[in-house]
Backbone as numpy.savetxt, mean C-alpha at the origin, in Angstrom:
# Nx Ny Nz CAx CAy CAz Cx Cy Cz
-27.85 7.04 -6.69 -28.75 6.14 -5.92 -29.90 6.89 -5.61
-31.15 6.21 -5.81 -32.54 6.83 -5.40 -32.64 6.74 -3.94
-32.71 7.93 -3.16 -32.81 8.07 -1.73 -34.13 7.45 -1.24
-35.27 7.52 -2.15 -36.47 6.93 -1.77 -36.26 5.38 -1.60
-35.63 4.71 -2.54 -35.44 3.28 -2.41 -34.56 3.01 -1.15
-33.47 3.81 -0.86 -32.70 3.66 0.22 -33.53 3.70 1.67
-34.41 4.70 1.61 -35.18 4.87 2.94 -36.03 3.64 2.92
-36.59 3.12 1.98 -37.42 1.86 2.07 -36.61 0.61 2.48
-35.37 0.56 2.01 -34.49 -0.56 2.32 -34.12 -0.48 3.91
-33.93 0.83 4.29 -33.54 1.02 5.64 -34.74 0.65 6.62
-35.93 0.92 6.24 -37.04 0.56 6.96 -37.38 -0.95 7.04
-37.04 -1.63 5.94 -37.19 -3.05 5.88 -36.13 -3.70 6.73
-34.84 -3.26 6.72 -33.84 -3.85 7.47 -34.14 -3.58 8.95
-34.56 -2.40 9.42 -34.79 -2.06 10.67 -35.88 -2.98 11.33
-36.93 -3.31 10.58 -37.96 -4.26 11.08 -37.46 -5.59 11.32
-36.50 -6.03 10.46 -35.95 -7.32 10.60 -34.80 -7.40 11.65
-34.36 -6.26 12.09 -33.27 -6.14 13.07 -32.05 -6.42 12.55
-31.82 -6.02 11.27 -30.52 -6.36 10.53 -29.45 -5.37 10.58
-29.91 -4.14 10.47 -29.06 -2.99 10.30 -28.14 -2.72 11.52
-26.81 -2.33 11.39 -26.05 -2.08 12.53 -26.29 -0.59 12.98
-26.03 -0.27 14.12 -26.22 1.00 14.79 -24.94 1.61 14.98
-24.66 2.90 14.54 -23.44 3.52 14.75 -23.64 5.04 15.05
-22.89 5.77 15.91 -22.98 7.08 16.07 -24.36 7.69 16.19
-25.28 7.03 16.96 -26.62 7.60 17.14 -27.48 7.27 15.93
-27.07 6.58 14.91 -27.89 6.31 13.79 -27.76 4.97 13.35
-27.98 4.80 12.09 -27.89 3.27 11.56 -27.24 3.28 10.22
-26.69 2.24 9.71 -26.10 2.06 8.48 -26.81 0.96 7.70
-27.04 1.31 6.42 -27.74 0.54 5.48 -26.60 -0.13 4.61
-26.36 -1.32 4.49 -25.31 -1.94 3.66 -25.98 -2.72 2.47
-25.31 -2.38 1.36 -25.77 -3.05 0.05 -24.46 -3.77 -0.53
-24.68 -4.93 -0.89 -23.51 -5.74 -1.45 -23.05 -5.22 -2.68
-21.72 -5.12 -2.84 -20.99 -4.69 -4.10 -19.72 -5.45 -4.19
-19.44 -6.04 -5.38 -18.20 -6.62 -5.54 -17.45 -6.01 -6.79
-16.11 -5.90 -6.66 -15.32 -5.34 -7.77 -14.45 -6.50 -8.35
-14.67 -6.79 -9.70 -13.89 -7.86 -10.29 -12.72 -7.14 -10.99
-11.45 -7.84 -10.73 -10.24 -7.40 -11.35 -9.62 -8.50 -12.15
-9.88 -8.54 -13.40 -9.41 -9.68 -14.25 -7.92 -9.20 -14.80
-6.86 -10.12 -14.67 -5.45 -9.89 -14.97 -4.89 -10.95 -15.87
-4.04 -10.47 -16.71 -3.19 -11.53 -17.50 -1.78 -11.20 -17.32
-0.99 -12.11 -16.94 0.35 -12.01 -16.69 1.10 -12.76 -17.83
2.04 -12.03 -18.55 2.88 -12.55 -19.57 4.13 -13.20 -18.92
4.71 -14.13 -19.70 5.89 -14.84 -19.26 7.03 -13.79 -18.95
7.79 -14.09 -17.89 8.89 -13.24 -17.40 8.57 -11.81 -17.21
7.27 -11.61 -16.63 6.77 -10.18 -16.53 6.46 -9.92 -15.13
6.67 -8.69 -14.55 6.13 -8.28 -13.30 5.13 -7.14 -13.69
3.88 -7.20 -13.43 2.90 -6.18 -13.76 2.05 -5.80 -12.56
1.66 -4.50 -12.49 0.84 -3.98 -11.53 -0.63 -3.68 -12.22
-1.69 -4.06 -11.47 -2.92 -4.02 -12.03 -3.67 -3.21 -10.99
-4.62 -2.20 -11.40 -5.22 -1.44 -10.63 -6.80 -1.46 -10.76
-7.41 -1.41 -9.64 -8.95 -1.32 -9.61 -9.38 -0.18 -8.74
-10.09 0.77 -9.30 -10.69 1.98 -8.85 -11.99 1.66 -8.06
-12.21 2.14 -6.82 -13.43 2.03 -6.13 -14.38 3.14 -6.55
-15.50 2.78 -7.03 -16.48 3.73 -7.69 -17.70 3.73 -6.78
-18.58 4.68 -6.93 -19.74 4.81 -6.24 -19.99 6.15 -5.47
-21.05 6.27 -4.79 -21.39 7.55 -4.23 -21.16 7.57 -2.72
-20.63 6.47 -2.04 -20.46 6.47 -0.62 -19.44 5.57 -0.31
-19.09 5.40 0.92 -18.02 4.58 1.40 -18.33 3.14 0.96
-17.32 2.33 0.58 -17.41 0.97 0.31 -16.51 0.22 1.26
-17.05 -0.80 1.94 -16.12 -1.56 2.90 -15.75 -2.88 2.30
-14.52 -3.22 2.45 -13.91 -4.30 1.88 -13.97 -5.55 2.93
-14.62 -6.60 2.59 -14.83 -7.66 3.60 -14.25 -8.91 3.20
-13.97 -9.21 1.93 -13.35 -10.59 1.56 -12.76 -10.54 0.15
-11.81 -11.35 -0.07 -11.30 -11.46 -1.47 -11.42 -13.01 -1.95
-12.00 -13.05 -3.23 -12.04 -14.39 -3.75 -11.06 -14.50 -4.93
-10.63 -15.63 -5.22 -9.61 -15.79 -6.27 -9.96 -17.15 -6.95
-9.73 -17.09 -8.33 -9.93 -18.32 -9.12 -8.75 -19.12 -9.17
-7.60 -18.78 -8.36 -6.44 -19.51 -8.29 -6.34 -20.29 -7.08
-7.20 -20.08 -6.16 -7.12 -20.77 -4.85 -6.86 -22.31 -4.96
-5.84 -22.84 -4.46 -5.50 -24.31 -4.39 -5.31 -24.96 -5.77
-4.81 -24.18 -6.76 -4.64 -24.80 -8.04 -3.06 -25.14 -8.10
-2.71 -25.84 -9.26 -1.48 -26.44 -9.29 -0.35 -25.35 -9.75
-0.76 -24.13 -10.09 0.16 -23.04 -10.61 1.12 -22.76 -9.44
2.47 -22.75 -9.79 3.40 -22.25 -8.92 4.35 -21.33 -9.54
5.10 -20.50 -8.76 6.02 -19.67 -9.30 5.49 -18.30 -9.75
4.26 -18.05 -9.37 3.61 -16.68 -9.65 3.31 -16.03 -8.32
4.02 -15.03 -8.01 3.85 -14.23 -6.73 2.68 -13.21 -6.94
1.89 -13.10 -5.79 0.72 -12.19 -5.75 0.99 -11.32 -4.59
0.82 -9.85 -4.75 0.82 -8.89 -3.67 -0.26 -7.94 -3.87
-0.95 -7.66 -2.80 -2.19 -6.79 -2.93 -1.91 -5.56 -2.07
-1.94 -4.36 -2.51 -1.80 -3.07 -1.90 -3.27 -2.60 -1.75
-3.64 -2.36 -0.54 -5.11 -1.87 -0.11 -5.04 -0.28 -0.28
-6.22 0.25 -0.36 -6.41 1.76 -0.66 -5.80 2.53 0.67
-5.60 2.02 1.72 -4.98 2.77 2.86 -3.52 2.74 2.78
-2.96 2.06 1.74 -1.49 2.10 1.55 -0.78 0.90 2.03
-1.48 0.10 2.96 -0.90 -1.20 3.47 -0.89 -2.26 2.47
-0.08 -3.34 2.64 0.13 -4.41 1.83 -0.74 -5.50 2.65
-1.50 -6.26 1.89 -2.27 -7.27 2.48 -1.39 -8.52 2.95
-0.32 -8.73 2.15 0.57 -9.87 2.41 1.93 -9.28 2.72
2.74 -9.73 3.75 3.98 -9.21 4.02 5.02 -9.73 3.04
6.15 -9.11 3.22 7.38 -9.50 2.33 7.05 -9.29 0.88
7.49 -10.46 0.06 7.29 -10.32 -1.34 5.99 -10.93 -1.79
5.05 -11.08 -1.04 3.64 -11.64 -1.48 3.59 -13.20 -1.22
2.60 -13.72 -1.90 2.44 -15.09 -1.74 2.18 -15.85 -3.11
2.37 -17.06 -3.07 2.18 -17.77 -4.40 0.58 -17.75 -4.74
0.35 -17.36 -5.98 -1.00 -17.16 -6.36 -1.85 -18.35 -6.18
-1.15 -19.49 -6.39 -1.96 -20.74 -6.36 -2.32 -21.15 -4.81
-1.81 -20.34 -3.82 -2.10 -20.68 -2.42 -2.93 -19.63 -1.77
-3.24 -18.53 -2.56 -4.06 -17.46 -1.98 -5.55 -17.61 -2.06
-6.31 -17.34 -1.08 -7.67 -17.30 -1.02 -8.34 -18.43 -1.57
-9.38 -18.25 -2.34 -10.16 -19.27 -2.90 -11.60 -18.73 -3.03
-12.62 -19.52 -3.14 -13.97 -19.00 -3.39 -14.78 -19.60 -2.30
-16.05 -18.97 -2.08 -17.03 -19.47 -1.11 -16.52 -19.50 0.21
-16.59 -20.54 0.97 -16.01 -20.57 2.30 -14.57 -20.51 2.49
-13.80 -20.63 1.37 -12.37 -20.59 1.43 -11.85 -19.20 0.98
-12.68 -18.22 0.75 -12.08 -16.98 0.34 -11.35 -16.27 1.53
-10.66 -15.32 1.15 -9.85 -14.55 2.23 -10.87 -13.60 2.94
-10.85 -13.74 4.28 -11.70 -12.84 5.10 -10.95 -11.57 5.52
-11.44 -10.43 5.36 -10.93 -9.19 5.89 -11.40 -9.07 7.31
-10.45 -9.09 8.31 -10.77 -8.87 9.66 -9.66 -7.93 10.36
-10.00 -6.71 10.63 -11.32 -6.00 10.58 -11.64 -5.63 9.01
-12.81 -5.22 8.82 -13.26 -4.67 7.37 -12.48 -3.40 7.26
-12.26 -3.04 5.95 -11.68 -1.84 5.49 -12.56 -0.97 4.79
-12.82 0.36 5.33 -13.55 1.29 4.59 -12.85 1.99 3.44
-13.37 2.11 2.32 -12.67 2.61 1.20 -13.42 3.74 0.58
-12.93 4.95 0.35 -13.69 5.96 -0.21 -13.74 5.88 -1.75
-14.81 6.49 -2.34 -14.87 6.45 -3.78 -13.54 7.10 -4.39
-12.96 6.61 -5.40 -11.88 7.15 -6.01 -10.57 6.48 -5.43
-10.60 5.78 -4.33 -9.44 5.02 -3.99 -9.20 3.82 -4.77
-7.92 3.29 -4.67 -7.65 2.33 -5.55 -7.05 1.10 -4.79
-7.21 -0.17 -5.37 -6.46 -1.36 -5.06 -5.63 -1.62 -6.08
-4.26 -2.01 -5.69 -3.27 -2.45 -6.62 -2.78 -3.79 -6.38
-2.77 -4.60 -7.48 -2.27 -5.91 -7.38 -1.04 -6.09 -8.22
0.01 -6.70 -7.64 1.17 -6.98 -8.39 1.35 -8.44 -8.65
1.57 -8.85 -9.77 1.82 -10.18 -10.23 3.29 -10.43 -10.69
3.95 -11.39 -10.36 5.44 -11.50 -10.73 5.60 -12.97 -11.12
6.21 -13.04 -12.40 6.58 -14.56 -12.78 8.03 -14.81 -12.23
8.04 -15.83 -11.28 9.27 -16.18 -10.74 9.77 -17.69 -11.04
8.97 -18.06 -12.03 9.29 -19.51 -12.38 10.55 -19.66 -13.14
11.33 -20.75 -13.13 12.54 -20.91 -13.75 12.23 -20.97 -15.27
12.82 -20.07 -16.01 12.62 -19.97 -17.43 11.42 -19.30 -17.90
10.61 -18.96 -16.89 9.37 -18.18 -17.27 8.12 -19.12 -17.53
7.00 -18.64 -17.53 5.75 -19.28 -17.80 5.72 -19.70 -19.26
5.15 -20.81 -19.54 5.15 -21.39 -20.81 3.97 -20.58 -21.74
2.93 -20.23 -21.06 1.88 -19.41 -21.60 1.47 -18.25 -20.73
0.83 -17.20 -21.11 0.23 -16.14 -20.41 -0.70 -16.81 -19.40
-0.72 -16.26 -18.19 -1.64 -16.78 -17.03 -2.68 -15.79 -16.83
-3.99 -16.13 -16.75 -5.06 -15.31 -16.30 -5.48 -15.59 -14.91
-5.49 -14.43 -14.20 -5.86 -14.49 -12.78 -6.86 -13.51 -12.45
-8.07 -13.94 -11.87 -9.10 -13.07 -11.56 -9.32 -12.99 -9.92
-9.38 -11.69 -9.54 -9.75 -11.58 -8.11 -11.00 -10.78 -7.99
-11.85 -11.21 -7.05 -13.12 -10.45 -6.75 -13.05 -9.91 -5.29
-13.09 -8.63 -5.23 -13.04 -7.85 -3.97 -14.51 -7.76 -3.57
-14.90 -8.29 -2.42 -16.40 -8.27 -2.04 -16.51 -7.47 -0.94
-17.59 -6.76 -0.80 -17.98 -5.85 0.35 -19.33 -5.30 0.02
-19.46 -4.18 0.76 -20.82 -3.45 0.74 -20.69 -2.00 0.71
-21.50 -1.31 0.09 -21.64 0.12 0.25 -22.41 0.48 1.51
-21.93 1.52 2.13 -22.45 1.88 3.51 -23.38 3.20 3.24
-24.50 3.24 3.62 -25.50 4.44 3.70 -25.78 4.82 5.00
-25.63 5.99 5.47 -25.78 6.29 6.81 -27.22 7.08 6.96
-27.84 6.62 8.13 -29.05 7.21 8.40 -29.25 7.71 9.89
-29.93 8.71 9.97 -30.24 9.29 11.39 -31.74 9.70 11.53
-32.44 9.14 12.36 -33.92 9.39 12.49 -34.65 9.09 11.13
-34.15 8.07 10.55 -34.76 7.71 9.28 -34.46 8.44 7.99
-33.62 9.40 8.17 -33.16 10.25 7.03 -31.81 10.04 6.52
-31.27 10.11 5.33 -29.93 9.83 4.93 -29.04 11.00 5.39
-27.85 10.74 5.90 -26.83 11.77 6.29 -25.65 11.52 5.60
-24.73 12.60 5.79 -23.39 12.41 5.16 -22.66 11.38 5.89
-21.71 10.67 5.07 -20.91 9.60 5.61 -19.71 10.21 6.31
-19.49 11.59 6.17 -18.32 12.11 6.71 -17.06 11.67 6.29
-16.82 11.53 4.96 -15.71 11.12 4.38 -14.54 12.16 4.56
-13.24 11.68 4.69 -12.36 12.61 4.62 -12.16 13.55 3.46
-12.61 12.92 2.26 -12.57 13.75 1.04 -13.51 14.96 1.08
-14.56 14.87 2.00 -15.57 15.89 2.05 -14.96 17.08 2.86
-13.87 16.88 3.72 -13.45 17.93 4.57 -12.52 18.80 3.78
-12.51 20.11 4.19 -11.71 21.17 3.55 -10.20 20.80 3.78
-9.31 20.87 2.82 -7.87 20.57 3.03 -7.37 21.74 3.93
-7.71 22.96 3.74 -7.24 24.17 4.52 -8.37 24.52 5.29
-8.39 24.65 6.61 -9.43 24.90 7.37 -9.21 26.18 8.15
-8.32 27.00 7.90 -8.09 28.33 8.49 -7.87 28.26 9.84
-6.96 27.29 10.36 -6.62 27.32 11.77 -5.16 27.55 11.97
-4.66 27.59 13.06 -3.33 28.22 13.40 -2.19 27.17 12.65
-2.37 25.87 12.84 -1.47 24.84 12.26 -1.88 24.71 10.72
-1.72 25.66 9.92 -2.35 25.50 8.54 -1.37 24.63 7.71
-0.11 24.66 7.76 0.76 23.91 6.92 0.86 22.47 7.35
0.01 21.64 6.70 -0.09 20.15 7.25 1.17 19.38 6.93
2.17 19.97 6.16 3.28 19.24 5.79 4.53 19.80 6.50
4.37 20.91 7.22 5.52 21.43 8.00 6.01 20.56 9.16
7.36 20.55 9.32 7.85 19.66 10.46 7.43 20.25 11.71
7.40 19.36 12.67 6.84 19.79 14.04 7.64 20.92 14.75
8.95 20.84 14.37 9.67 21.91 15.07 9.33 23.28 14.81
8.69 23.66 13.51 8.26 24.92 13.16 7.14 25.40 14.04
6.44 24.58 14.80 5.30 24.95 15.67 5.90 24.97 17.12
7.17 24.75 17.36 7.75 24.85 18.66 7.87 23.46 19.30
7.68 22.30 18.63 7.69 21.05 19.07 8.97 20.51 18.64
9.96 20.18 19.48 11.32 19.58 19.11 11.02 18.02 19.19
11.99 17.34 18.61 12.03 15.95 18.56 12.61 15.48 19.83
11.78 14.80 20.57 12.19 14.39 21.98 12.10 12.82 22.03
13.22 12.25 22.77 13.13 10.90 23.03 12.27 10.55 24.22
11.40 9.54 24.05 10.62 9.20 25.15 11.23 8.80 26.38
10.71 9.09 27.54 11.46 8.72 28.89 11.62 7.16 28.88
12.78 6.88 29.45 13.08 5.39 29.52 13.78 4.86 28.28
14.12 5.83 27.25 14.68 5.34 26.03 16.03 6.12 25.77
16.79 5.65 24.89 18.02 6.49 24.48 18.16 6.26 22.94
18.42 7.40 22.25 18.61 7.30 20.68 20.00 7.56 20.41
20.45 6.81 19.42 21.83 6.87 18.89 21.72 6.90 17.42
22.35 8.00 16.92 22.34 8.18 15.44 22.90 7.00 14.77
22.20 6.72 13.59 22.63 5.49 12.82 22.08 5.57 11.37
22.75 5.04 10.51 22.40 4.83 9.06 22.42 3.49 8.62
21.24 2.95 8.24 21.18 1.66 7.54 21.21 1.78 6.13
21.97 0.87 5.54 22.15 0.84 4.02 21.91 -0.49 3.52
21.44 -0.58 2.30 21.44 -1.85 1.57 22.77 -2.35 1.37
23.03 -3.63 1.51 24.45 -4.23 1.37 25.24 -3.80 0.25
24.59 -3.83 -0.99 25.14 -3.63 -2.14 24.25 -2.78 -3.09
24.71 -1.91 -3.99 23.94 -1.21 -4.95 23.16 -2.27 -5.74
22.07 -1.87 -6.07 21.13 -2.82 -6.85 21.57 -2.46 -8.43
21.60 -3.42 -9.21 21.94 -3.22 -10.65 20.68 -3.54 -11.47
20.31 -2.57 -12.33 19.22 -2.76 -13.15 19.68 -2.54 -14.70
19.77 -3.46 -15.45 20.14 -3.39 -16.80 19.18 -2.82 -17.76
19.61 -1.91 -18.68 18.58 -1.25 -19.53 18.03 -2.22 -20.52
18.65 -3.45 -20.72 18.04 -4.42 -21.53 17.13 -5.33 -20.88
16.80 -5.09 -19.53 15.77 -5.67 -18.79 16.34 -6.96 -17.97
15.68 -7.45 -17.02 14.39 -6.91 -16.43 14.54 -5.56 -15.81
13.56 -4.61 -15.92 13.56 -3.30 -15.35 13.03 -3.08 -14.03
12.75 -4.18 -13.28 12.17 -4.11 -12.05 13.16 -4.97 -11.08
13.19 -4.62 -9.71 13.98 -5.36 -8.87 13.57 -4.92 -7.48
13.98 -5.62 -6.30 13.63 -5.41 -5.01 14.90 -5.44 -4.19
15.09 -4.54 -3.36 16.23 -4.65 -2.43 15.72 -4.70 -0.93
16.53 -5.24 -0.05 16.09 -5.44 1.31 17.10 -4.82 2.25
16.60 -4.18 3.26 17.52 -3.57 4.29 17.03 -4.12 5.69
17.58 -5.22 6.25 17.21 -5.76 7.55 17.47 -4.76 8.71
16.48 -4.82 9.60 16.54 -3.97 10.83 16.97 -4.81 12.13
17.86 -4.36 12.85 18.46 -5.33 14.04 17.31 -5.67 14.95
17.46 -6.98 15.42 16.41 -7.38 16.24 16.45 -6.72 17.69
15.22 -6.45 18.30 15.11 -5.95 19.55 15.47 -4.47 19.65
15.74 -3.77 18.50 15.98 -2.27 18.55 15.12 -1.64 17.47
14.20 -0.77 17.96 13.46 0.01 16.94 14.32 0.98 16.25
14.04 1.37 15.02 14.73 2.33 14.33 13.78 3.49 13.87
14.26 4.77 14.30 13.39 5.85 13.90 13.96 6.54 12.75
13.37 6.34 11.62 13.81 6.89 10.27 13.34 8.27 10.14
14.23 9.21 9.84 13.93 10.57 9.64 14.09 11.10 8.10
14.74 10.41 7.35 14.84 10.72 5.94 15.62 9.56 5.17
15.39 9.60 3.88 16.06 8.61 2.97 17.12 9.24 2.07
18.16 8.52 1.94 19.29 9.06 0.98 19.42 8.00 -0.06
19.65 8.50 -1.20 19.62 7.60 -2.43 20.69 8.00 -3.24
21.47 7.00 -3.71 22.69 7.15 -4.58 22.33 6.47 -5.89
22.41 7.27 -6.93 22.13 6.86 -8.28 23.37 7.02 -9.27
23.81 5.90 -9.81 24.94 5.83 -10.71 24.54 5.20 -12.03
25.30 5.36 -13.01 25.02 4.77 -14.33 26.30 4.58 -15.10
26.32 3.65 -16.08 27.38 3.43 -16.96 27.52 4.59 -17.85
28.71 4.78 -18.39 28.89 6.01 -19.31 28.07 5.75 -20.58
27.62 4.67 -20.95 26.84 4.33 -22.13 25.43 4.67 -22.00
25.01 4.96 -20.71 23.55 5.29 -20.38 23.41 6.80 -20.56
22.28 7.08 -21.43 22.07 8.52 -21.66 20.90 9.05 -20.91
20.06 8.17 -20.43 18.78 8.66 -19.67 18.27 7.56 -18.90
17.57 7.82 -17.84 16.88 6.78 -16.96 16.57 7.36 -15.62
15.32 6.95 -15.16 14.83 7.47 -13.85 14.34 6.20 -13.03
14.70 6.18 -11.85 14.34 5.28 -10.79 13.08 5.51 -10.22
12.03 4.72 -10.30 10.81 4.84 -9.49 10.83 3.86 -8.48
10.48 4.29 -7.23 10.56 3.43 -5.95 9.41 3.32 -5.35
9.20 2.27 -4.57 8.07 2.06 -3.57 8.68 1.37 -2.30
8.63 2.19 -1.14 9.16 1.78 -0.01 8.15 1.08 0.96
8.49 -0.03 1.48 7.55 -0.66 2.40 8.26 -1.50 3.35
7.69 -2.12 4.45 8.25 -2.96 5.37 7.72 -4.38 5.28
8.24 -5.28 5.91 7.90 -6.63 5.84 6.61 -6.96 6.38
6.05 -6.09 7.36 4.85 -6.34 8.06 3.67 -5.78 7.29
3.90 -5.13 6.08 2.81 -4.66 5.25 2.66 -3.20 5.06
3.45 -2.48 5.89 3.19 -0.98 5.99 3.94 -0.45 4.67
3.31 0.57 4.01 3.92 1.13 2.81 4.06 2.66 3.04
5.22 3.17 2.82 5.57 4.57 3.04 4.84 5.37 1.94
4.74 4.87 0.70 3.92 5.55 -0.32 3.00 4.51 -0.93
1.86 4.90 -1.33 0.91 3.96 -1.92 1.11 3.70 -3.40
2.11 4.27 -3.93 2.57 3.96 -5.36 3.94 4.23 -5.60
4.44 3.95 -6.81 5.86 4.30 -7.11 6.01 5.70 -7.40
7.10 6.25 -6.77 7.36 7.76 -6.82 8.96 7.80 -7.25
9.19 9.00 -7.87 10.55 9.24 -8.20 11.31 9.72 -6.92
11.66 8.73 -6.08 12.37 9.00 -4.89 13.66 9.81 -4.91
14.49 9.50 -5.93 15.72 10.15 -6.04 15.62 11.63 -6.30
14.45 11.89 -6.99 14.38 13.49 -7.29 13.47 14.13 -6.31
12.46 13.54 -5.77 11.47 14.20 -4.90 11.68 13.94 -3.47
12.23 12.81 -3.02 12.33 12.50 -1.61 13.76 12.54 -1.02
14.66 12.35 -1.91 16.14 12.26 -1.57 16.64 13.46 -0.55
16.94 13.01 0.47 17.53 13.93 1.58 16.51 14.84 2.26
15.30 14.81 1.93 14.23 15.70 2.53 13.94 15.37 3.97
13.86 16.29 4.86 13.40 15.95 6.34 12.01 15.82 6.33
11.53 14.71 7.08 10.02 14.45 7.06 9.33 15.23 8.26
8.06 15.45 8.08 7.33 16.14 9.16 7.05 15.11 10.24
7.20 13.91 10.10 6.88 12.98 11.08 7.88 11.77 11.06
8.30 11.27 12.27 9.23 10.23 12.24 8.59 8.92 11.79
9.31 7.91 11.17 8.79 6.68 10.79 9.52 5.74 11.53
8.74 5.05 12.46 9.17 3.96 13.37 9.13 2.61 12.65
10.43 1.95 12.67 10.42 0.63 12.00 10.82 -0.32 13.15
9.99 -1.32 13.40 10.18 -2.19 14.56 11.46 -3.08 14.22
12.00 -3.32 15.51 13.14 -4.29 15.48 12.82 -5.62 14.86
13.78 -6.27 14.08 13.55 -7.44 13.49 12.85 -7.42 12.19
12.18 -6.18 11.73 11.48 -6.15 10.45 12.63 -5.80 9.44
12.10 -5.56 8.27 12.99 -5.24 7.04 12.29 -4.36 6.16
13.08 -3.34 5.71 12.63 -2.45 4.62 12.89 -3.06 3.21
11.72 -2.89 2.48 11.87 -3.46 1.14 11.62 -2.26 0.17
12.59 -2.17 -0.77 12.54 -1.04 -1.89 12.27 -1.66 -3.22
11.01 -1.60 -3.65 10.69 -1.97 -5.10 11.18 -0.88 -6.10
11.86 -1.36 -7.06 12.41 -0.39 -7.91 12.07 -0.69 -9.42
11.72 0.32 -10.24 11.35 0.11 -11.57 12.10 1.29 -12.43
12.71 0.93 -13.43 13.47 1.87 -14.23 12.62 2.25 -15.36
12.52 3.67 -15.53 11.67 4.23 -16.54 12.48 5.18 -17.33
11.83 5.47 -18.66 12.42 6.41 -19.47 13.82 6.20 -19.73
14.32 5.05 -19.87 15.77 4.76 -20.04 16.23 4.84 -21.54
17.47 5.24 -21.77 17.95 5.24 -23.10 19.44 4.93 -23.01
19.85 4.36 -24.14 21.36 4.01 -24.23 21.44 2.48 -23.97
22.71 2.11 -23.51 22.98 0.73 -23.23 23.83 0.61 -21.91
23.90 -0.61 -21.27 24.56 -0.74 -20.02 23.61 -0.92 -18.88
24.14 -0.46 -17.67 23.46 -0.60 -16.34 23.28 0.68 -15.59
22.18 0.72 -14.76 22.05 1.80 -13.78 22.01 1.14 -12.37
22.64 1.89 -11.48 22.84 1.34 -10.08 22.09 2.23 -9.11
21.52 1.65 -8.06 20.77 2.43 -6.92 21.18 1.91 -5.59
21.40 2.59 -4.62 21.75 2.24 -3.25 20.95 3.19 -2.45
20.23 2.55 -1.48 19.40 3.33 -0.58 19.94 3.29 1.02
19.77 4.38 1.54 20.27 4.54 2.92 19.16 5.08 3.88
18.88 4.61 5.02 17.97 4.96 5.93 18.65 5.79 7.14
18.38 7.03 7.20 18.97 7.87 8.23 18.10 8.22 9.44
18.60 7.99 10.63 17.78 8.15 11.74 18.45 7.81 13.08
17.65 7.28 14.02 18.26 6.90 15.39 17.87 5.44 15.78
18.73 4.71 16.35 18.28 3.42 16.94 17.91 3.78 18.35
16.67 3.30 18.61 16.06 3.62 19.95 16.26 2.41 20.87
16.82 2.56 21.98 17.19 1.44 22.98 16.49 1.96 24.30
16.00 0.92 24.92 15.48 1.18 26.45 16.69 1.28 27.35
16.54 2.16 28.26 17.66 2.43 29.28 17.15 1.87 30.63
């Protein structure tokens, strides 16, 4: 971007009283939309990705969809934002009921700042009886603005997290170390009582090698009692006729929080590991585990059961 043109635009907006003021300076906003075209095949669940490009922070303000208020039913849509959260809780929303265009588009409130290189992921799932008769095209337009920061009329750094040093030479250098290594023990807040507990999915989920290779399991959390999750335990089993296969998982809650922003090999990388920070799951919520089977070989089924280990936190 030519900074001479940016400075001219900043001066024009300042004369019109349009530019917002922040941290002793001002912000110049320039409209930018990211179009994500998608095609869903019958009986398919597919994940589509759009990378945020540019030289500065882009803020997401609205989402437009060409499927808004159409007659298409049985196609679920879920959007995972660059900060890891899901825009729609649970298993998403029918694509024919989401958003729209113009005055009917989905408004982001509050706006979401996204750094260059971050990604928006959209999951489409065909849930119709017997599957779609034809491939379905869905187009989403993510609308927002680039933010250019000025102070005293000159461009300044946006102070993005990606510009900070990962290792800053301070005492608490290991950012992944559990808190107890620095002398901080896990303590129960005053007025509360913790009781050890393990939540488990009711039954192991079965994924046949012949497909479909994706599934979702649910673990409900008791009403009125928060659960402090400290690690995940995963049991993987397979029929004797299965010679290879890996489960990739994405763990999230019904309110939209995502433990990881993409599918990971949880059984190999996360299973049984102590976390550096507790994960608080609110009472009445549910944990959803999206599962995808990869690199499978042979015939038969593979099975996965997930357990949440931690404490139930009650008020005393």
